[in-house]
N, C-alpha and C positions, 0 to 999 in steps of 0.2 A: 841286346839279345832278342832274337826273333824266335818266338815260341812256335811258329809254324814250321820252321826249319828243324826244330827239335822233335817234331812229330805230334805235337798236341796243340790244339787251339780251341779256345772257349767260345761258345756262342755269345754274340754281343746282346746283352740284356740290360734293361734299366736297373739302376741301383737306387731305390727310393730313399734310403737313409742318408745318402750323401747330400742331396739338396731337397729337403722336405718342402712340400707345397705349403705347409702351414707351420706356424710356430706355436706350440702349446703355451697357454698362459698359466702361471702358477695360481693355485687355489688360494694361497695365503701369501702375504708379503714376505720377502726373504728375511727381513730384520725389522719387526714391528716394535720390539721393546727397546727402550733407550736405557743406557747404563744408569744406575742409581747414583754412583759415585764416579767422578772423573778420575783418571789415572793419577793426576797430580795431587789429589786429596787423600790417597791411600796412606795409611800409617806405616805399612810394610814397604820397605824399599827393595826393589829387585835390581839385579840378581842378588839372591840371598845365599848365605853360607849354610852348610849342612849342620853346623853346631848350634843353630838357633831354631826355636819353634816358630812356625808361621801359622797364623790364623787368619782366614779370609772369610768374609760373609758374602754369600752369593744370593742375589734376589731370585726367588723361585718364579718361573713364568706361570701365567695363568693357563689352566687347562683349556684346550680347544673344544673338547666335547664335554657334555655333562655325564657324570658317572652316577650310577645308581648306588644306593646305600650298600647293597650286597657287594658290588664291585669295589667300593671304597674299603670295605672290611677285608676283602681278599688281598688287596694291594699291600705290599710290604715296602716299607721305607727303610733304607740303609743309610746310617750315619757313620762316618769314619772319624776316628780321633787322631 
């Protein structure tokens, strides 16, 4: 398809996001925490059926920034049963 024959043609301009001159480096490593329990050591076997209760303990990651006491008091933690 020739766009010039259709009656419109765009001005050729550089598109900087196609080939950026630099590659930004991440501020933090992508996965710095290691799993606490290997998949083979889990007591719950997956896939699980819907007629049984599943309980999984997940390690909480450390906070990246320091929170003030006021911010900690405002923060709400939600736990599901």
